[in-house]
Backbone bond lengths (Angstrom), bond angles and torsions (degrees), N, CA, C in turn:
res aa  C-N    CA-C-N  psi(-1)  N-CA   C-N-CA  omega(-1)  CA-C   N-CA-C  phi
1 M - - - 1.459 - - 1.525 109.62 -
2 E 1.342 116.72 132.81 1.459 121.47 177.06 1.529 108.84 -63.16
3 Q 1.331 115.60 129.05 1.457 120.28 -175.46 1.525 111.55 -83.87
4 T 1.335 115.46 142.40 1.462 122.21 170.70 1.527 106.80 -126.81
5 S 1.322 116.15 178.12 1.469 118.98 -179.62 1.518 111.99 -61.98
6 W 1.343 117.11 -24.09 1.467 119.71 -179.91 1.525 111.25 -86.79
7 T 1.341 116.54 -45.52 1.461 118.60 -176.02 1.522 111.90 -66.97
8 E 1.327 117.16 -24.17 1.468 120.10 177.26 1.526 111.93 -67.09
9 L 1.329 116.99 -16.20 1.470 120.89 -178.83 1.527 112.40 -82.63
10 N 1.321 117.39 -4.05 1.463 120.56 -176.83 1.526 111.74 -69.28
11 F 1.329 117.01 122.02 1.469 120.36 176.27 1.535 111.49 -126.94
12 I 1.340 117.02 15.29 1.459 121.77 -177.19 1.525 110.55 -90.55
13 E 1.314 116.41 127.31 1.461 121.06 176.32 1.523 109.29 -76.89
14 R 1.319 116.17 127.42 1.457 120.93 -176.82 1.524 111.39 -70.37
15 K 1.349 116.96 131.95 1.465 121.80 174.62 1.532 107.98 -102.76
16 S 1.330 114.64 86.45 1.454 119.49 -178.07 1.523 109.83 -130.21
17 L 1.322 115.02 168.35 1.462 120.55 -178.42 1.524 108.76 -145.96
18 P 1.339 118.23 140.16 1.465 120.22 175.50 1.526 110.76 -57.68
19 F 1.314 116.29 143.35 1.460 122.11 -174.51 1.521 113.34 -52.12
20 F 1.324 118.31 -44.61 1.460 120.97 -173.20 1.533 113.29 -79.02
21 D 1.340 118.18 -2.48 1.470 121.14 178.00 1.522 112.91 -100.90
22 I 1.324 117.10 -1.86 1.464 120.81 -171.98 1.519 112.58 -62.03
23 E 1.307 117.54 -41.99 1.467 121.41 -172.65 1.526 112.23 -59.21
24 N 1.335 117.33 -36.03 1.463 120.59 -176.52 1.530 113.12 -98.84
25 E 1.320 116.77 7.94 1.457 120.12 -175.64 1.528 111.49 -88.56
26 K 1.325 115.98 133.45 1.466 121.15 -179.18 1.524 111.93 -104.66
27 R 1.348 117.53 -20.03 1.462 120.52 -178.16 1.526 110.69 -71.96
28 E 1.337 115.03 157.41 1.454 120.10 173.65 1.533 108.40 -77.91
29 I 1.309 117.26 126.89 1.463 120.98 179.99 1.524 109.14 -124.97
30 D 1.324 115.53 155.84 1.460 120.67 179.09 1.523 111.97 -103.42
31 F 1.347 116.75 -28.63 1.456 119.40 -171.50 1.528 112.26 -138.67
32 I 1.346 113.67 153.96 1.456 121.95 176.07 1.525 108.03 -105.88
33 D 1.311 115.92 125.34 1.462 121.77 178.81 1.532 108.80 -102.71
34 F 1.309 117.22 149.33 1.465 119.70 177.33 1.526 110.61 -157.16
35 T 1.320 114.76 157.32 1.463 122.73 176.57 1.520 108.10 -124.22
36 L 1.324 116.67 132.43 1.461 121.76 -176.94 1.527 110.85 -112.40
37 E 1.327 116.34 136.65 1.464 121.27 -178.57 1.527 112.28 -85.12
38 N 1.322 115.92 -31.31 1.464 121.08 -178.19 1.531 109.62 -68.09
39 S 1.333 117.52 119.97 1.462 121.59 -176.52 1.530 112.12 -61.46
40 E 1.344 116.47 -30.15 1.460 119.82 -179.88 1.527 112.14 -72.10
41 Q 1.337 115.85 -15.34 1.463 119.99 179.43 1.533 113.15 -103.26
42 K 1.321 117.07 1.40 1.457 120.45 -176.53 1.525 112.19 -60.17
43 W 1.331 117.40 -29.86 1.465 120.33 178.76 1.529 110.58 -64.18
44 I 1.349 116.93 -30.12 1.468 120.56 178.09 1.521 109.72 -69.23
45 E 1.322 116.11 -45.12 1.467 120.97 177.68 1.530 110.93 -60.99
46 E 1.328 116.30 -46.25 1.464 120.42 -179.28 1.526 111.33 -64.16
47 S 1.327 116.27 -40.11 1.471 120.79 178.48 1.518 110.72 -62.88
48 N 1.322 115.60 -42.05 1.462 119.98 -179.04 1.528 111.39 -63.78
49 K 1.312 117.05 -39.94 1.464 120.26 178.10 1.528 110.59 -65.54
50 L 1.325 116.44 -37.54 1.463 120.07 176.67 1.525 110.68 -63.28
51 V 1.327 116.92 -41.77 1.462 121.95 177.79 1.528 110.41 -57.52
52 M 1.312 117.12 -47.75 1.470 121.14 -179.01 1.522 111.29 -64.74
53 D 1.332 116.54 -40.70 1.461 120.39 178.51 1.525 111.26 -63.34
54 F 1.322 116.31 -45.80 1.464 119.31 -175.81 1.519 112.92 -72.97
55 S 1.312 117.59 -22.80 1.467 118.16 173.04 1.527 109.63 -59.18
56 G 1.322 116.02 -42.01 1.466 120.69 176.69 1.513 112.24 -67.04
57 V 1.331 116.84 -36.28 1.467 120.66 179.06 1.531 110.18 -64.39
58 F 1.334 117.05 -47.92 1.466 120.76 178.56 1.530 110.53 -57.28
59 H 1.326 115.92 -47.59 1.458 121.38 -176.57 1.527 111.00 -64.80
60 S 1.324 115.96 -42.64 1.471 120.64 -179.05 1.522 111.28 -63.07
61 I 1.322 116.45 -45.54 1.461 119.78 -177.78 1.526 110.41 -66.20
62 Y 1.337 116.51 -40.20 1.469 118.82 175.88 1.528 111.18 -59.39
63 L 1.334 116.86 -45.66 1.463 120.51 -179.04 1.520 111.47 -61.87
64 R 1.323 116.75 -40.20 1.466 119.86 179.83 1.527 111.47 -65.10
65 W 1.325 116.34 -41.65 1.461 118.99 177.04 1.535 111.21 -68.67
66 A 1.331 116.71 -37.86 1.471 120.34 -179.56 1.530 111.07 -61.29
67 V 1.333 116.77 -42.91 1.466 118.61 -179.97 1.527 110.63 -72.07
68 T 1.336 116.90 -29.42 1.469 119.98 176.55 1.520 110.60 -66.91
69 I 1.338 116.26 -44.62 1.464 120.85 177.62 1.531 110.19 -64.90
70 N 1.331 116.24 -38.51 1.466 119.98 175.84 1.529 110.48 -59.48
71 G 1.341 116.38 -36.42 1.460 120.12 178.04 1.517 112.27 -60.39
72 L 1.340 116.97 -37.25 1.463 120.25 176.90 1.527 110.87 -66.75
73 N 1.334 116.24 -39.31 1.476 119.45 177.28 1.523 111.21 -63.85
74 V 1.337 115.93 -42.30 1.469 120.26 178.66 1.530 110.08 -63.57
75 A 1.344 116.21 -42.73 1.464 120.48 179.91 1.524 110.95 -64.73
76 E 1.342 115.65 -39.84 1.479 119.54 178.99 1.520 110.83 -58.84
77 E 1.342 116.47 -42.05 1.464 120.77 178.08 1.522 111.92 -69.44
78 K 1.322 115.31 -40.99 1.471 120.49 -178.02 1.528 111.41 -60.36
79 Y 1.344 116.73 -49.71 1.463 119.76 -175.12 1.526 112.32 -77.90
80 R 1.342 116.15 -7.49 1.457 120.50 174.37 1.530 110.78 -92.24
81 S 1.323 117.50 -7.36 1.462 122.28 -175.11 1.530 111.95 -71.49
82 K 1.312 115.66 166.54 1.464 122.63 -178.81 1.533 111.33 -61.13
83 E 1.331 114.94 -35.40 1.463 119.55 -179.72 1.519 111.42 -55.71
84 W 1.334 116.89 -36.71 1.459 120.84 -175.38 1.525 113.30 -89.90
85 E 1.344 116.06 8.74 1.468 119.97 170.91 1.523 110.52 -79.55
86 N 1.316 115.67 -11.88 1.466 121.84 178.05 1.531 109.70 -63.13
87 P 1.337 118.77 120.18 1.476 121.16 -177.61 1.525 113.67 -64.94
88 L 1.326 117.28 -14.82 1.462 120.41 179.32 1.528 112.20 -83.28
89 K 1.339 115.99 -12.32 1.463 120.16 178.72 1.526 110.47 -89.78
90 A 1.335 116.33 141.13 1.461 120.12 179.42 1.521 110.35 -146.07
91 F 1.316 114.90 140.40 1.466 121.25 173.80 1.525 107.46 -92.47
92 V 1.323 116.54 127.06 1.464 121.13 -173.79 1.526 110.89 -117.43
93 V 1.326 116.19 135.10 1.471 122.71 173.19 1.524 108.24 -108.59
94 A 1.329 116.42 123.00 1.458 121.33 -178.43 1.521 111.43 -95.22
95 G 1.314 116.63 156.39 1.459 122.76 176.95 1.521 109.58 -160.25
96 I 1.311 116.26 -174.54 1.467 120.89 -178.87 1.527 110.33 -113.87
97 R 1.318 115.57 132.13 1.456 123.05 175.19 1.533 108.91 -137.38
98 N 1.314 115.78 163.31 1.460 119.97 177.98 1.525 110.51 -67.14
99 G 1.334 116.15 130.21 1.454 121.34 174.97 1.518 110.10 -100.70
100 K 1.308 116.98 -166.61 1.465 120.92 -178.88 1.525 111.83 -65.61
101 E 1.333 115.92 -36.74 1.466 119.02 -177.02 1.525 113.31 -116.50
102 S 1.323 116.80 -27.32 1.466 120.64 -177.75 1.527 108.87 -162.49
103 P 1.333 117.52 166.90 1.471 119.23 175.89 1.524 110.97 -57.85
104 E 1.331 115.82 142.57 1.461 119.74 -178.76 1.518 110.20 -144.36
105 I 1.333 115.52 159.79 1.464 121.32 178.94 1.517 109.54 -78.22
106 V 1.337 115.33 128.82 1.468 121.08 -179.33 1.526 109.67 -133.41
107 H 1.343 117.27 170.70 1.459 121.96 173.36 1.531 108.30 -85.15
108 L 1.333 115.95 113.87 1.459 120.13 179.18 1.520 111.94 -81.12
109 K 1.336 115.94 -37.49 1.451 120.62 -176.84 1.519 109.69 -146.88
110 Q 1.314 114.89 147.46 1.465 120.94 177.81 1.522 107.88 -137.36
111 W 1.335 116.08 123.77 1.462 120.52 -176.05 1.529 111.25 -124.72
112 D 1.339 114.54 153.24 1.469 118.44 170.15 1.520 108.49 -77.69
113 G 1.330 116.78 174.18 1.460 120.70 -175.14 1.512 113.50 -59.80
114 K 1.339 118.10 -42.88 1.468 121.91 -178.00 1.523 111.16 -61.76
115 T 1.323 116.53 -46.36 1.464 120.45 -179.73 1.529 110.70 -65.69
116 A 1.342 117.03 -43.29 1.460 121.00 178.87 1.521 110.69 -59.69
117 S 1.329 116.53 -40.44 1.464 121.38 179.33 1.526 110.56 -62.46
118 E 1.318 117.02 -44.80 1.467 121.76 -178.62 1.536 111.20 -65.96
119 I 1.353 116.37 -39.57 1.464 120.39 179.84 1.523 110.36 -64.95
120 H 1.331 117.19 -42.92 1.463 120.23 178.99 1.532 110.85 -62.10
121 K 1.316 116.55 -43.72 1.462 120.58 -178.72 1.527 111.14 -64.75
122 S 1.329 116.81 -42.09 1.465 120.50 -177.57 1.529 112.45 -72.43
123 S 1.334 117.03 -13.34 1.470 120.90 -179.85 1.523 112.75 -85.24
124 I 1.334 117.28 -13.08 1.469 120.83 -175.10 1.524 112.79 -61.16
125 P 1.370 119.77 -47.64 1.471 118.52 179.67 1.529 112.77 -60.71
126 M 1.338 116.66 -37.72 1.461 119.58 179.16 1.531 110.51 -63.15
127 L 1.329 115.87 -42.15 1.460 120.17 -179.42 1.527 110.71 -66.94
128 A 1.346 116.42 -40.24 1.469 120.39 177.63 1.529 110.45 -62.58
129 G 1.339 116.14 -36.60 1.464 120.40 178.71 1.515 112.01 -65.20
130 W 1.339 116.63 -44.26 1.456 119.42 179.57 1.529 110.83 -70.04
131 A 1.317 116.94 -31.73 1.465 120.32 175.40 1.529 109.78 -63.60
132 F 1.332 115.93 -41.74 1.467 121.21 178.18 1.525 110.03 -60.88
133 C 1.339 116.24 -44.59 1.465 120.55 179.24 1.523 111.56 -63.87
134 N 1.323 116.20 -38.48 1.456 121.04 178.28 1.534 109.99 -61.05
135 M 1.332 116.62 -47.72 1.460 119.65 179.62 1.527 111.54 -65.59
136 Y 1.338 116.16 -34.90 1.467 119.49 176.78 1.528 110.70 -62.02
137 S 1.342 116.08 -41.79 1.464 119.68 179.99 1.520 110.86 -62.93
138 V 1.341 116.87 -30.43 1.464 120.61 177.08 1.534 109.91 -71.59
139 F 1.344 117.01 -37.96 1.465 120.39 174.37 1.532 109.74 -58.48
140 E 1.323 116.06 -44.15 1.461 120.93 179.70 1.528 110.94 -61.09
141 E 1.323 115.98 -46.96 1.467 120.71 179.03 1.527 110.68 -61.32
142 F 1.328 116.28 -43.50 1.459 122.20 -178.02 1.530 111.75 -62.45
143 I 1.318 116.21 -49.24 1.471 119.97 -176.68 1.525 111.07 -65.88
144 F 1.328 117.03 -38.86 1.462 119.12 177.47 1.526 111.40 -67.44
145 K 1.316 117.55 -38.56 1.465 120.03 177.90 1.529 110.37 -63.26
146 L 1.339 116.99 -42.78 1.464 120.60 176.48 1.525 110.68 -58.28
147 Y 1.322 115.04 -48.64 1.468 120.79 -178.36 1.526 110.22 -59.55
148 K 1.336 116.93 -43.41 1.468 120.70 -177.03 1.529 112.08 -67.76
149 I 1.324 117.45 -32.31 1.462 119.66 175.87 1.533 109.48 -60.26
150 Y 1.338 115.81 -43.48 1.461 119.61 178.52 1.530 110.62 -64.83
151 L 1.338 116.61 -43.47 1.467 120.04 -178.24 1.528 112.21 -66.49
152 E 1.326 117.24 -35.24 1.467 120.12 177.34 1.532 110.34 -61.31
153 A 1.326 115.80 -33.96 1.469 120.32 179.21 1.526 111.86 -84.43
154 H 1.344 116.80 -21.07 1.465 121.38 -177.96 1.533 109.48 -135.25
155 P 1.327 118.11 63.60 1.470 121.20 -174.22 1.522 114.70 -61.52
156 L 1.324 117.25 -29.35 1.466 119.47 -177.79 1.525 112.34 -65.19
157 T 1.341 115.98 -13.09 1.469 120.99 178.25 1.520 111.19 -57.01
158 I 1.333 116.98 -37.79 1.468 119.98 -178.94 1.541 111.25 -113.42
159 L 1.324 115.12 28.66 1.465 120.07 177.79 1.526 111.03 -127.15
160 E 1.317 116.36 31.89 1.459 120.48 -179.38 1.527 110.56 -87.24
161 G 1.315 116.42 154.25 1.464 121.31 175.39 1.527 113.05 94.73
162 R 1.334 115.02 168.80 1.465 122.06 -174.75 1.525 112.31 -65.38
163 D 1.339 116.50 -30.66 1.470 119.74 -177.56 1.526 112.79 -62.06
164 F 1.335 116.57 -23.35 1.474 119.82 -175.39 1.533 112.33 -112.60
165 R 1.314 116.04 21.37 1.462 120.33 179.61 1.533 111.59 -58.59
166 D 1.330 116.35 -43.85 1.472 120.46 -179.34 1.527 111.37 -66.12
167 M 1.325 115.97 -36.71 1.470 119.03 179.63 1.517 111.78 -69.56
168 R 1.320 116.06 -35.15 1.467 118.84 177.18 1.530 109.89 -65.26
169 A 1.327 116.12 -35.28 1.470 120.13 177.04 1.524 110.26 -66.68
170 L 1.338 117.12 -40.48 1.463 120.74 176.82 1.526 110.61 -61.43
171 H 1.323 115.97 -39.09 1.462 120.47 179.89 1.528 110.88 -66.75
172 R 1.339 117.38 -41.25 1.469 120.62 179.81 1.521 111.53 -63.75
173 N 1.329 115.92 -34.45 1.467 120.63 -173.63 1.527 113.97 -101.14
174 K 1.317 117.89 9.74 1.465 120.71 -171.90 1.528 113.18 -63.31
175 D 1.320 118.15 -24.55 1.468 120.49 -178.74 1.534 113.02 -93.38
176 A 1.322 116.30 5.00 1.471 119.67 -176.57 1.524 112.09 -70.72
177 S 1.327 116.72 -34.01 1.471 121.10 -179.12 1.522 109.40 -164.12
178 D 1.324 115.33 169.64 1.462 119.84 177.13 1.525 110.68 -61.83
179 A 1.318 115.93 -40.18 1.466 120.51 179.82 1.528 111.14 -64.29
180 S 1.333 116.24 -38.51 1.470 120.72 178.70 1.528 110.71 -65.45
181 L 1.323 115.58 -39.71 1.458 120.51 179.49 1.528 110.41 -65.36
182 I 1.315 117.71 -43.99 1.469 121.73 179.26 1.526 110.49 -63.42
183 A 1.331 116.49 -41.43 1.470 120.61 179.00 1.524 110.49 -61.54
184 W 1.331 116.20 -43.09 1.457 120.25 177.57 1.531 111.19 -64.69
185 Q 1.301 117.63 -46.98 1.457 121.25 -177.79 1.524 111.81 -60.55
186 N 1.325 117.43 -41.39 1.467 120.91 179.22 1.523 111.40 -66.19
187 A 1.338 115.56 -43.50 1.465 119.96 -179.77 1.526 110.53 -66.81
188 W 1.330 116.55 -40.64 1.460 121.43 -179.41 1.531 111.22 -66.49
189 S 1.316 117.20 -42.40 1.457 121.46 178.41 1.532 110.97 -59.22
190 A 1.326 116.11 -42.89 1.470 120.59 178.99 1.523 110.87 -66.87
191 R 1.327 116.72 -39.74 1.474 120.72 179.84 1.525 110.42 -65.61
192 L 1.333 117.28 -42.89 1.454 121.49 -178.53 1.531 110.91 -64.90
193 E 1.321 116.40 -39.07 1.466 120.68 179.13 1.528 110.75 -65.85
194 K 1.325 116.26 -42.78 1.468 120.21 178.29 1.523 110.84 -65.00
195 W 1.334 116.38 -41.44 1.474 120.66 176.90 1.523 110.40 -59.16
196 H 1.339 117.17 -44.69 1.462 122.57 -179.05 1.528 110.59 -59.38
197 R 1.324 116.50 -49.77 1.473 120.13 -177.50 1.521 111.23 -60.80
198 K 1.321 116.96 -40.70 1.465 120.76 -179.48 1.522 111.12 -71.20
199 K 1.326 116.31 -39.01 1.463 121.38 -176.21 1.532 111.81 -67.13
200 L 1.325 116.97 -27.11 1.459 120.97 -179.64 1.529 112.07 -54.15
201 Y 1.321 116.55 -33.03 1.464 120.92 -176.90 1.528 112.77 -72.53
202 D 1.327 117.04 -13.84 1.469 120.35 -178.64 1.520 112.61 -73.98
203 G 1.343 117.63 -26.57 1.463 120.78 -174.43 1.515 110.66 87.86
204 L 1.334 115.85 150.49 1.467 120.21 -172.46 1.523 113.98 -64.89
205 E 1.325 117.76 -34.07 1.476 119.62 -179.94 1.521 110.29 -61.72
206 K 1.315 116.83 -49.04 1.459 121.20 -179.16 1.532 110.87 -66.21
207 I 1.337 116.41 -37.99 1.467 120.61 -179.84 1.526 110.68 -64.75
208 F 1.347 116.76 -44.19 1.458 119.10 -179.81 1.521 111.25 -68.08
209 N 1.318 117.46 -37.03 1.468 120.29 175.95 1.526 110.70 -62.18
210 S 1.323 116.01 -41.03 1.466 119.94 177.65 1.529 110.15 -62.50
211 Y 1.319 115.79 -40.69 1.466 120.82 -178.96 1.526 111.50 -63.55
212 I 1.335 117.45 -47.43 1.471 118.67 -177.18 1.530 111.10 -70.35
213 N 1.333 117.49 -27.50 1.465 119.61 175.73 1.528 110.73 -67.43
214 L 1.317 116.13 -38.43 1.465 120.66 179.74 1.524 112.08 -71.09
215 T 1.319 116.30 -45.36 1.468 121.26 -172.60 1.525 113.06 -83.80
216 K 1.345 116.61 -15.23 1.475 122.02 -175.59 1.533 111.40 64.76
217 L 1.303 115.74 24.58 1.463 120.68 178.03 1.530 109.45 -70.01
218 E 1.337 116.38 141.56 1.468 121.15 -177.75 1.518 110.75 -134.96
219 I 1.335 115.23 162.90 1.466 119.77 170.30 1.518 107.62 -58.49
220 P 1.327 118.87 134.77 1.467 120.45 -178.08 1.525 112.50 -54.26
221 A 1.325 115.96 135.37 1.474 120.71 178.43 1.527 110.37 -61.39
222 M 1.353 117.04 -29.44 1.467 120.76 -179.56 1.526 112.52 -63.57
223 Y 1.358 116.83 -18.46 1.467 120.62 178.99 1.529 111.02 -77.45
224 N 1.334 116.23 -26.94 1.471 121.18 -175.27 1.532 109.44 49.02
225 A 1.327 116.12 47.36 1.468 122.16 -169.39 1.525 112.62 -94.69
226 P 1.349 116.98 147.04 1.469 121.46 177.94 1.534 112.05 -87.25
227 Y 1.313 117.52 23.27 1.460 121.58 179.99 1.525 108.39 -137.41
228 S 1.317 116.24 171.16 1.464 121.38 -176.93 1.525 110.26 -129.70
229 L 1.324 116.20 177.08 1.464 119.98 177.33 1.523 111.23 -68.08
230 K 1.315 117.47 -18.07 1.468 119.60 173.53 1.530 110.23 -66.86
231 D 1.325 117.18 -31.98 1.466 120.31 174.38 1.527 110.50 -68.35
232 V 1.329 116.11 -36.60 1.467 120.62 175.77 1.528 109.11 -63.29
233 A 1.331 116.50 -40.20 1.469 120.87 177.41 1.524 110.47 -61.94
234 T 1.335 116.87 -37.52 1.464 120.74 177.62 1.531 110.55 -62.98
235 T 1.340 116.35 -40.06 1.471 120.32 176.50 1.525 109.92 -61.28
236 I 1.320 116.95 -43.14 1.467 121.00 178.31 1.527 109.69 -61.33
237 G 1.328 116.71 -39.04 1.463 120.37 176.71 1.514 111.93 -62.42
238 G 1.328 117.07 -39.49 1.466 121.09 177.71 1.522 111.72 -65.62
239 I 1.326 116.15 -39.50 1.465 120.99 176.83 1.526 109.72 -62.01
240 S 1.334 116.54 -36.81 1.469 120.79 175.76 1.519 111.01 -62.83
241 L 1.329 117.04 -38.15 1.466 120.74 178.84 1.531 110.94 -62.79
242 I 1.337 116.33 -42.46 1.464 120.75 179.14 1.521 110.09 -62.47
243 R 1.306 115.72 -46.99 1.469 120.78 179.08 1.515 110.74 -60.21
244 N 1.340 117.94 -43.27 1.459 121.44 -178.46 1.526 111.94 -65.21
245 C 1.331 116.45 -38.98 1.470 120.42 177.79 1.524 110.38 -59.23
246 F 1.316 116.25 -41.71 1.468 120.32 -179.57 1.525 111.04 -69.57
247 I 1.322 116.67 -47.73 1.465 121.41 -177.71 1.521 111.42 -60.18
248 H 1.327 116.93 -37.44 1.463 121.05 -177.21 1.531 112.60 -90.17
249 G 1.327 116.72 7.32 1.464 121.05 173.45 1.516 114.62 65.01
250 M 1.336 117.41 34.37 1.466 120.06 -178.55 1.525 110.63 -69.87
251 A 1.316 116.28 134.15 1.467 121.19 -177.79 1.521 111.60 -83.92
252 S 1.336 116.64 -26.94 1.467 120.30 -179.28 1.521 110.38 -130.27
253 V 1.323 115.19 160.48 1.471 121.60 -177.38 1.524 109.92 -70.91
254 S 1.331 116.13 130.31 1.462 120.72 -179.26 1.529 111.37 -71.75
255 K 1.314 116.03 161.02 1.463 121.10 177.98 1.520 110.61 -62.04
256 E 1.345 116.18 -41.30 1.461 120.83 -178.74 1.522 111.47 -62.43
257 L 1.336 116.94 -43.00 1.466 120.22 178.78 1.526 110.74 -69.29
258 G 1.331 116.96 -39.64 1.461 120.70 177.93 1.516 111.76 -60.94
259 N 1.338 116.62 -42.14 1.467 120.80 178.58 1.523 111.29 -65.76
260 F 1.338 116.01 -40.95 1.470 119.96 177.57 1.528 110.53 -57.22
261 C 1.324 117.23 -41.37 1.464 121.35 -175.70 1.526 113.08 -73.29
262 K 1.326 117.46 -2.74 1.468 121.15 174.42 1.524 111.20 -91.71
263 T 1.327 117.13 -5.80 1.467 121.45 -176.82 1.526 111.13 -98.58
264 F 1.321 116.38 160.75 1.466 119.52 179.18 1.529 111.53 -69.23
265 Q 1.332 116.29 -22.10 1.467 119.30 179.45 1.529 112.82 -70.02
266 S 1.326 116.81 -11.43 1.473 120.14 -177.97 1.526 112.25 -78.45
267 I 1.332 117.29 -2.98 1.467 124.30 -176.34 1.528 110.60 46.51
268 N 1.334 120.03 -109.06 1.471 119.39 -175.54 1.525 112.95 -112.29
269 F 1.329 118.14 12.78 1.462 120.12 175.75 1.527 109.17 -73.45
270 Q 1.324 117.66 135.25 1.462 120.79 -171.26 1.527 112.36 -131.08
271 F 1.306 116.67 46.58 1.464 120.64 178.39 1.528 109.64 -80.61
272 I 1.345 115.84 135.38 1.469 121.26 -177.44 1.534 109.12 -116.09
273 E 1.319 115.20 131.27 1.464 121.38 -176.74 1.529 111.91 -50.30
274 N 1.324 115.40 134.05 1.476 125.58 176.76 1.531 114.93 74.03
275 E 1.334 117.39 -7.97 1.462 117.97 174.55 1.530 109.48 -78.08
276 K 1.336 116.64 163.55 1.462 120.51 -178.39 1.527 109.83 -58.29
277 F 1.332 115.50 132.54 1.462 119.71 178.91 1.524 109.77 -89.35
278 T 1.308 115.31 123.01 1.462 121.16 173.75 1.517 108.74 -153.47
279 I 1.309 116.42 145.04 1.464 122.10 178.10 1.519 107.88 -103.42
280 D 1.338 116.54 127.95 1.461 119.53 -179.74 1.532 110.24 -119.47
281 L 1.317 115.04 -178.63 1.464 120.30 -176.46 1.524 111.45 -62.11
282 N 1.328 117.77 -31.46 1.465 120.34 179.19 1.531 110.93 -64.68
283 D 1.332 116.69 -36.51 1.466 120.14 177.19 1.526 110.33 -66.60
284 L 1.330 115.35 -38.45 1.461 120.31 177.77 1.531 110.38 -66.12
285 M 1.328 116.39 -40.02 1.465 121.02 177.52 1.527 110.53 -63.90
286 T 1.321 115.98 -39.57 1.464 120.89 179.78 1.527 110.42 -65.22
287 L 1.326 116.11 -40.61 1.465 120.07 178.48 1.526 110.94 -64.87
288 E 1.336 117.36 -41.57 1.465 120.51 178.39 1.524 110.29 -65.43
289 Y 1.336 116.97 -40.33 1.469 121.16 177.18 1.523 110.24 -60.16
290 F 1.331 116.47 -43.66 1.461 119.51 178.52 1.527 110.95 -62.92
291 S 1.333 117.00 -41.09 1.469 119.75 -179.42 1.525 110.89 -61.38
292 F 1.332 116.25 -36.11 1.467 120.11 -179.61 1.529 110.90 -70.64
293 T 1.332 117.48 -47.48 1.466 120.16 179.98 1.532 110.71 -68.32
294 F 1.326 116.16 -33.68 1.466 121.44 178.75 1.530 110.87 -62.90
295 T 1.328 116.69 -48.55 1.467 119.67 -178.79 1.527 110.99 -70.30
296 Q 1.330 118.15 -35.42 1.470 119.61 176.12 1.531 110.81 -63.97
297 T 1.327 115.78 -42.55 1.465 120.14 179.25 1.527 110.92 -62.00
298 L 1.334 116.89 -45.63 1.466 120.23 178.65 1.518 111.22 -62.72
299 N 1.332 116.81 -38.42 1.462 120.61 177.87 1.532 110.61 -59.17
300 N 1.313 116.37 -45.92 1.466 120.09 178.80 1.526 111.97 -69.52
301 S 1.329 116.52 -34.67 1.469 120.45 177.96 1.519 110.86 -64.97
302 F 1.332 116.34 -44.54 1.461 119.69 178.92 1.531 111.16 -67.44
303 S 1.333 116.49 -33.21 1.466 119.92 177.44 1.522 110.51 -63.29
304 E 1.321 116.78 -41.88 1.459 120.76 178.70 1.528 111.44 -70.55
305 L 1.330 116.36 -31.77 1.465 119.81 177.09 1.528 110.03 -69.55
306 A 1.333 115.78 -36.79 1.469 120.38 179.66 1.526 111.60 -74.92
307 Y 1.330 116.07 -36.72 1.467 121.21 -177.53 1.534 108.91 -127.39
308 P 1.331 118.50 84.50 1.469 122.57 -177.06 1.525 113.29 -55.04
309 I 1.336 117.52 -23.10 1.460 120.41 179.72 1.525 111.26 -61.00
310 I 1.347 117.29 -31.68 1.470 120.81 178.33 1.525 109.53 -62.75
311 K 1.331 115.04 -46.56 1.461 120.20 179.51 1.522 110.81 -62.83
312 E 1.318 116.37 -41.96 1.468 121.45 -178.99 1.526 111.15 -63.38
313 I 1.325 116.52 -43.00 1.471 120.75 179.61 1.529 110.29 -63.00
314 A 1.328 116.41 -44.19 1.464 120.56 -179.84 1.517 111.22 -63.86
315 Q 1.318 117.09 -43.39 1.456 120.64 179.80 1.517 111.47 -63.23
316 N 1.322 116.86 -43.17 1.458 121.48 177.89 1.515 111.69 -62.01
317 K 1.337 115.42 -40.94 1.475 121.35 -179.47 1.532 109.86 -61.15
318 F 1.336 116.93 -46.80 1.471 118.93 -176.82 1.512 111.70 -75.62
319 N 1.327 116.87 -29.43 1.467 119.24 177.23 1.525 111.34 -65.85
320 K 1.323 117.00 -33.46 1.468 121.70 179.86 1.530 111.39 -70.89
321 T 1.309 116.83 -30.70 1.461 120.11 -175.80 1.520 112.58 -86.75
322 E 1.317 117.06 -9.76 1.474 120.13 -179.52 1.517 112.18 -82.62
C-alpha cells in the first residue's frame, strides 16, 4: 500500500486468515484474506487487502487521538491538584517572537494551576473535533483509493465520449511498444488526477454510491440484513455533515444534521437540531466503531464477490429458515 502521513501511523497487527483455512480455525479473526488467480478479479483481491490495511489505520489513528485526549484529562487533574496551589508554580506556554537580532523562543503565557487546569479541560472538545476531522480525511483517502483500484482495472469507465477518443486509442495500442505504454501511462495518470479533483466536489456519500453501483458490491448475504450499502453511504454522508459543522465553526446543530440523527443510519450519533454543537469522545468512539464495522462488511462483501458460492450458501440457508 502506498504510504501517506496517515497510513504510516498504523501500528495494529492484522487479525486475518486465508479463506480456505477458515473452517478449521479456532482463533478469533476479524478479516478473511484471499488470493485470486483470475487476472480480471485481481482488483477484488487488491481492494480486499486495502480494506484490511485501512482497518488498522482507522484503529491506530483513533487510539493515538484517544491517548492525546486522555493526556488533557490527566493534565486537567494534575494542575487542579494541591501541589499546583503553590503560588511559585506556573504553567508556561512558549512561542516565537522577534528578538533584538532574530526571532527567538519566549514565554507567551504563564498561568497558575487553576487557570491551566481550566484551559486544558476546555481544550478537549476542540481536540476531539480535530480528531474527528482527521479520521474523516482517512475515510476520504480510503474510499478514493478503493475507487482508483477499480478504475485502474477498468480505465474505460472514465474514458467514454468523444472527448476521450484519443485516450481510448492510446489504451488500445499501449502494448505495441515501450513508447506506447509510456504514452498511455502518462495520459492515464493525468486523467485520473483530473477525475479525482473533480470528484471531490461530489461528497463522500455520492462517491461511495457511485463506487458500489460500478462494482456491484452488496451487503454480504451472510448478514441477512434489512439494509444495503446505500444505507452505509447515508451514514458516511451524515459523518460528512458532522465534519462540515465543525470545520465551518457552527455554534448549533443544523437542521440537516438533526434530521440525519433521527434515522437508523445515524448509528450512535445523537446531535439534536438547534442544540449547541460540540464533538466529544463518544462521537469519536462512534466513528471508530463505524470504521471497524464498515471495513469488516467490505471484507465480507469482497469475499462473496470473489467466491459467489459463499453468497449462494448463505442465501440458501436463510431461504430454508423462512
